[in-house]
C-alpha positions in Angstrom: -34.8 -46.2 -53.8 -34.9 -42.8 -52.1 -35.3 -42.9 -48.3 -38.8 -42.2 -46.9 -39.3 -38.9 -45.2 -41.7 -38.8 -42.2 -44.6 -37.7 -44.3 -44.0 -40.5 -46.9 -43.7 -43.1 -44.2 -46.8 -42.0 -42.2 -48.8 -41.8 -45.4 -47.6 -45.4 -46.3 -48.4 -46.5 -42.7 -51.8 -45.0 -42.8 -52.7 -46.6 -46.2 -51.2 -50.0 -45.3 -53.0 -50.0 -41.9 -56.2 -48.8 -43.4 -56.1 -51.4 -46.2 -55.6 -54.2 -43.7 -58.4 -52.9 -41.5 -60.8 -52.4 -44.4 -60.1 -55.9 -45.7 -60.8 -57.3 -42.3 -64.0 -55.3 -42.0 -65.4 -56.4 -45.4 -64.4 -60.0 -44.8 -66.4 -60.0 -41.6 -69.4 -58.4 -43.3 -69.3 -61.3 -45.9 -68.7 -64.1 -43.4 -70.5 -63.3 -40.2 -74.2 -62.8 -39.6 -75.2 -59.2 -39.1 -71.7 -57.7 -39.2 -71.3 -59.0 -35.6 -69.0 -57.7 -32.9 -67.7 -59.9 -30.1 -65.9 -59.0 -26.9 -64.3 -61.6 -24.5 -63.5 -60.3 -21.0 -61.4 -62.6 -18.8 -61.6 -62.1 -15.0 -58.3 -63.4 -13.7 -58.1 -64.7 -10.2 -61.3 -66.8 -10.0 -64.5 -64.7 -9.6 -66.7 -65.9 -6.7 -69.8 -66.7 -8.6 -71.8 -67.3 -5.4 -71.4 -63.7 -4.5 -71.6 -62.3 -8.1 -74.8 -64.3 -8.7 -76.0 -65.2 -5.2 -78.5 -68.1 -5.1 -80.5 -66.5 -2.3 -83.3 -69.0 -2.7 -81.1 -72.0 -1.9 -81.6 -72.9 1.8 -78.0 -73.7 2.3 -76.5 -70.5 0.9 -76.7 -68.2 3.9 -75.5 -71.0 6.2 -72.4 -71.7 4.1 -71.6 -68.0 3.5 -72.2 -66.7 7.0 -71.1 -63.0 7.2 -70.2 -62.7 3.5 -73.6 -63.9 2.3 -75.4 -61.4 0.0 -78.8 -60.6 1.5 -82.1 -61.4 -0.2 -83.6 -58.8 -2.6 -85.0 -55.9 -0.7 -82.7 -56.1 2.3 -79.9 -53.6 3.0 -77.1 -54.5 0.6 -79.2 -57.3 -0.8 -79.2 -58.9 -4.2 -80.8 -57.4 -7.3 -83.6 -59.7 -8.2 -83.4 -62.0 -11.2 -85.8 -64.9 -10.3 -87.0 -66.8 -7.2 -83.6 -68.5 -6.8 -80.9 -66.1 -8.1 -80.0 -62.4 -7.9 -77.2 -60.2 -8.9 -74.6 -58.7 -6.6 -75.7 -55.1 -5.8 -72.6 -53.8 -7.5 -73.9 -55.0 -10.9 -76.6 -52.4 -11.5 -75.9 -52.0 -15.2 -76.0 -55.7 -15.8 -79.3 -55.8 -13.9 -80.7 -53.1 -16.2 -79.5 -55.2 -19.2 -81.3 -58.2 -17.7 -84.5 -56.2 -17.5 -83.9 -55.1 -21.1 -83.6 -58.7 -22.2 -79.9 -58.2 -23.1 -78.2 -60.4 -20.4 -78.0 -64.1 -20.0 -76.5 -65.3 -16.7 -74.9 -68.7 -16.5 -74.4 -70.5 -13.2 -72.7 -73.7 -12.0 -70.6 -73.3 -15.2 -66.9 -74.3 -15.7 -64.3 -75.2 -18.3 -63.3 -78.9 -18.3 -60.4 -78.1 -16.0 -60.9 -79.6 -12.5 -57.9 -78.5 -10.5 -57.4 -75.3 -8.6 -54.2 -73.7 -10.1 -54.8 -70.1 -11.4 -52.1 -70.5 -14.0 -53.2 -73.9 -15.3 -56.9 -72.9 -15.0 -56.4 -69.8 -17.1 -54.4 -71.8 -19.7 -57.2 -74.4 -20.1 -59.8 -71.6 -20.3 -57.9 -69.9 -23.0 -56.5 -72.8 -25.0 -60.0 -74.4 -25.3 -58.9 -77.9 -24.2 -59.4 -79.8 -21.0 -55.8 -79.4 -19.8 -53.4 -76.6 -19.2 -50.9 -77.7 -21.8 -53.4 -78.9 -24.4 -52.6 -76.3 -27.1 -50.2 -73.5 -27.7 -52.8 -71.3 -29.4 -56.1 -70.0 -28.2 -59.7 -71.0 -29.0 -60.7 -67.5 -30.2 -57.7 -67.2 -32.5 -58.6 -70.6 -34.0 -62.2 -69.4 -34.4 -60.9 -66.5 -36.5 -59.1 -68.9 -38.7 -62.2 -71.1 -39.0 -64.5 -68.3 -40.2 -65.8 -68.6 -43.8 -63.3 -68.2 -46.6 -63.7 -64.4 -47.1 -63.1 -63.8 -43.4 -60.1 -66.1 -43.3 -58.4 -63.8 -45.9 -58.7 -60.8 -43.6 -55.9 -59.4 -41.5 -56.1 -58.4 -37.9 -59.7 -59.5 -37.5 -59.3 -59.2 -33.8 -57.6 -56.9 -31.3 -56.1 -57.7 -27.9 -56.0 -54.9 -25.4 -53.5 -55.2 -22.5 -49.8 -55.5 -21.7 -49.6 -58.8 -23.6 -51.6 -60.7 -26.2 -53.4 -63.3 -24.1 -53.2 -67.0 -25.0 -56.9 -67.0 -26.1 -55.9 -64.7 -29.0 -52.5 -66.3 -29.9 -52.3 -68.4 -33.1 -52.0 -68.2 -36.8 -54.7 -65.6 -37.3 -53.1 -62.1 -37.3 -54.5 -59.9 -34.6 -53.7 -56.3 -33.6 -52.6 -55.4 -30.0 -52.7 -52.3 -27.9 -51.8 -51.4 -24.4 -51.7 -48.3 -22.3 -48.2 -46.9 -22.0 -46.4 -44.7 -19.5 -43.4 -44.1 -21.9 -42.6 -40.5 -22.9 -44.0 -39.2 -26.1 -42.0 -40.0 -29.3 -40.9 -36.8 -31.1 -40.9 -36.3 -34.8 -37.2 -36.8 -35.0 -37.4 -40.2 -33.3 -40.2 -41.4 -35.6 -38.2 -40.1 -38.6 -35.1 -42.2 -37.6 -37.2 -45.3 -37.0 -38.9 -44.8 -40.4 -35.6 -44.4 -42.2 -34.1 -47.5 -40.5 -37.1 -49.7 -41.2 -37.9 -48.5 -44.7 -35.6 -50.9 -46.5 -37.0 -54.0 -44.6 -40.4 -55.0 -45.8 -41.3 -56.9 -42.6 -40.2 -54.2 -40.2 -41.8 -51.5 -42.3 -45.1 -53.4 -42.4 -45.0 -54.0 -38.6 -44.3 -50.4 -37.8 -47.0 -49.3 -40.3 -49.5 -51.6 -38.5 -48.4 -50.3 -35.1 -48.9 -46.7 -36.2 -52.3 -47.5 -37.7 -53.3 -49.2 -34.5 -52.0 -46.2 -32.5 -54.0 -43.8 -34.6 -57.2 -45.8 -34.0 -56.6 -45.8 -30.3 -55.8 -42.2 -30.2 -58.9 -41.3 -32.1 -61.0 -43.5 -29.7 -59.5 -41.7 -26.7 -60.1 -38.3 -28.3 -63.7 -39.2 -29.0 -64.1 -40.3 -25.4 -62.4 -37.3 -23.9 -59.5 -39.2 -22.4 -56.6 -37.6 -24.2 -54.1 -35.1 -22.9 -56.0 -32.3 -24.5 -58.5 -31.6 -27.3 -55.7 -31.7 -29.9 -53.3 -34.2 -28.3 -55.1 -37.5 -27.4 -52.8 -39.9 -25.6 -52.0 -43.2 -27.1 -49.6 -46.1 -26.5 -46.9 -44.8 -28.9 -47.4 -41.1 -28.2 -48.2 -40.2 -24.7 -48.7 -41.5 -21.2 -51.7 -43.6 -20.3 -54.6 -41.8 -18.7 -54.7 -42.4 -15.0 -51.0 -43.4 -14.7 -50.8 -46.1 -12.1 -54.5 -46.0 -11.3 -55.8 -49.4 -12.2 -59.4 -48.2 -12.5 -58.4 -45.4 -14.9 -56.4 -47.8 -17.0 -59.3 -50.2 -17.2 -61.6 -47.4 -18.3 -59.2 -46.4 -20.9 -58.9 -49.9 -22.2 -62.7 -50.3 -22.4 -63.0 -47.0 -24.3 -60.2 -47.9 -26.7 -61.8 -51.3 -27.3 -65.0 -49.6 -28.2 -63.1 -47.3 -30.5 -61.7 -50.2 -32.4 -65.0 -52.1 -32.7 -67.2 -49.3 -33.8 -65.1 -48.3 -36.7 -66.3 -49.3 -40.1 -62.7 -50.3 -40.9 -62.0 -51.9 -37.6 -61.7 -55.4 -36.2 -64.8 -57.4 -35.1 -63.4 -59.2 -32.1 -61.7 -57.7 -29.0 -60.3 -59.3 -25.8 -59.2 -57.7 -22.6 -58.9 -58.9 -19.0 -59.0 -57.6 -15.4 -57.3 -58.9 -12.3 -57.8 -58.9 -8.6 -60.6 -61.5 -8.2 -58.6 -63.8 -5.9 -60.6 -63.0 -2.7 -59.0 -65.2 0.0 -59.7 -62.8 2.8 -62.1 -60.0 3.7 -64.2 -60.6 0.7 -67.2 -58.8 2.2 -70.9 -59.0 1.4 -73.1 -56.5 -0.4 -70.9 -53.6 0.8 -67.5 -55.3 0.7 -64.4 -55.3 -1.4 -65.7 -57.8 -3.9 -68.8 -55.7 -4.5 -66.6 -52.7 -5.1 -64.6 -54.6 -7.7 -67.8 -55.8 -9.4 -69.1 -52.3 -9.4 -66.0 -51.2 -11.3 -66.5 -54.1 -13.8 -70.1 -53.1 -14.2 -69.2 -49.5 -14.9 -66.7 -50.6 -17.5 -69.4 -52.6 -19.3 -71.7 -49.6 -19.1 -69.0 -47.5 -20.6 -68.5 -50.0 -23.4 -72.2 -49.8 -24.3 -72.1 -46.0 -24.3 -69.0 -45.8 -26.4 -70.2 -48.4 -28.9 -73.4 -46.5 -29.6 -75.5 -48.2 -32.2 -72.9 -50.9 -32.7 -74.0 -52.2 -29.3 -77.0 -53.7 -31.0 -74.7 -56.0 -33.0 -72.4 -56.8 -30.0 -72.2 -59.8 -27.7 -69.8 -59.6 -24.6 -68.8 -62.8 -22.8 -67.4 -62.4 -19.3 -65.6 -65.5 -18.0 -63.2 -66.6 -15.2 -60.9 -69.6 -14.8 -62.9 -71.3 -12.0 -65.1 -70.5 -9.1 -64.5 -70.4 -5.3 -65.4 -72.6 -2.4 -69.1 -72.8 -1.3 -68.3 -72.0 2.3 -66.6 -69.0 3.6 -63.1 -69.6 5.1 -61.7 -68.5 8.4 -60.5 -65.2 7.1 -63.9 -64.1 5.8 -63.0 -65.0 2.2 -63.2 -67.9 -0.1 -60.6 -70.3 -1.5 -60.1 -71.8 -5.0 -63.1 -73.7 -6.1 -64.7 -75.2 -9.3 -68.2 -74.1 -10.4 -68.5 -70.4 -11.3 -70.8 -67.9 -13.0 -70.5 -66.3 -16.4 -72.3 -63.5 -18.3 -73.3 -62.9 -21.9 -74.5 -59.3 -22.5 -75.1 -57.1 -25.5 -77.7 -55.9 -27.9 -77.3 -59.0 -30.0 -78.1 -61.3 -27.0 -81.5 -62.9 -26.4 -81.4 -62.3 -22.7 -83.5 -61.8 -19.6 -82.9 -65.3 -18.2 -80.6 -67.4 -16.0 -79.4 -70.7 -17.4 -78.5 -73.1 -14.7 -79.0 -76.7 -14.0 -78.7 -75.9 -10.3 -77.1 -78.7 -8.3 -77.8 -77.2 -4.9 -75.4 -76.4 -2.0 -76.2 -79.2 0.3 -73.3 -81.2 1.6 -74.0 -84.2 -0.6 -74.3 -81.9 -3.7 -71.0 -80.2 -3.4 -68.1 -81.1 -5.7 -65.5 -82.9 -3.6 -67.4 -81.8 -0.6 -66.4 -78.2 -0.9 -67.3 -76.5 -4.3 -70.3 -75.6 -6.4 -70.7 -78.6 -8.7 -70.4 -77.5 -12.3 -73.3 -78.7 -14.5 -72.7 -76.6 -17.6 -69.6 -76.8 -19.8 -68.4 -73.3 -20.6 -67.5 -74.6 -24.1 -71.3 -75.0 -24.8 -71.7 -71.3 -24.3 -68.7 -70.4 -26.4 -69.7 -72.6 -29.2 -73.1 -71.1 -29.3 -71.8 -67.5 -29.6 -69.1 -68.4 -32.1 -71.6 -70.3 -34.3 -74.7 -68.1 -34.1 -73.0 -64.8 -33.7 -69.8 -65.0 -35.7 -70.7 -67.8 -38.2 -68.0 -70.3 -37.3 -68.9 -73.7 -38.7 -69.9 -76.5 -36.3 -67.4 -78.9 -37.7 -64.6 -76.5 -36.9 -65.9 -75.8 -33.4 -66.0 -79.5 -32.6 -62.5 -80.2 -34.0 -60.2 -77.3 -34.4 -61.5 -74.6 -32.1 -62.3 -76.9 -29.2 -60.5 -80.1 -30.0 -62.3 -83.4 -29.3 -65.4 -81.7 -28.0 -68.1 -83.1 -30.3 -70.0 -84.4 -27.2 -70.3 -80.8 -26.0 -73.4 -79.4 -27.8 -73.8 -75.7 -28.2 -76.6 -74.0 -26.3 -79.4 -72.7 -28.5 -81.1 -69.3 -28.7 -78.4 -67.2 -27.0 -78.2 -64.8 -30.0 -81.2 -62.8 -31.4 -82.3 -64.1 -34.7 
């Protein structure tokens, strides 16, 4: 067999990658309602739900929060109004607009089954879909991809993970693509030629490199469309070019969001994407409506706005779930921050979402209502939200949700009516 030249290899890579992507796309069209798109965003570090969604109508809120309390709607730095009890942090202006547009559901006093306060264990439980940190070696979202109807199960790379590593939530037997910003120097033609020649005789390595190049091409095209490349003709991508923004975390986050949109809006792209953000562990100097947490929430909000803008009409078929491993203490601590807690807040936003409401069986913040005397008491199982989205948006069968996706969870009933019919 003659050795591949670079043109041969890149043509093979393009065709192989395109074939895999196209098969994934058509499998989803056959197996999922409305050709749906789903994005899961994990906020690592434990978001303070009582500042992200301040219960300004609770008489104990201001007393517990003291100087980090978010003010009532209409006050300086006050909450953006939702209803008589809840508001949104003033940094979440885009989400507030989506609430008014009936595209946002806010969940409060929500948590996974995990009840300890370790970030590592809490994130593992959140992502593996079981009540305990070591309950599974695969993730609930990967298992959901496996559980899709038969046509979808035959697809390759039905999902994409964006970040330095494939997170646990997307690990498992279902093949998924991955992408991360890179600060490595650009690969020249000679290097690619040498890699292609070395890999050409190995079917597995050849296939992996082909898939990587296909993924890289999609990311590069997405960045070029968004204007984030090195130039009009040289968009930056993980294999060929440095990441936009270099060490700037906000720039890297924006690049990730735009690239996620680039994958999802393609007719031959995956239907599910996952990425995460860090920096939510606000033990000190958390601030109020003008503080550091509000600044971080504003960056998150801008990223979600960018996602909507970049998706264009695909936004109408998209649901975005924003979750964290656990909440924070109800009372402020001695360093004007909050410590690890339990009950949290979560968001479901998108054009496919039947929104404009807050879902909360509010337990209150009185001393006798707090979990273990210190935390917001969780009254909603996060798995009920996840099950609803997976079933009604992606078409995952209920039997699979109760057994394989979220093991031994039949008692946790999915919420109804979260997705537009």
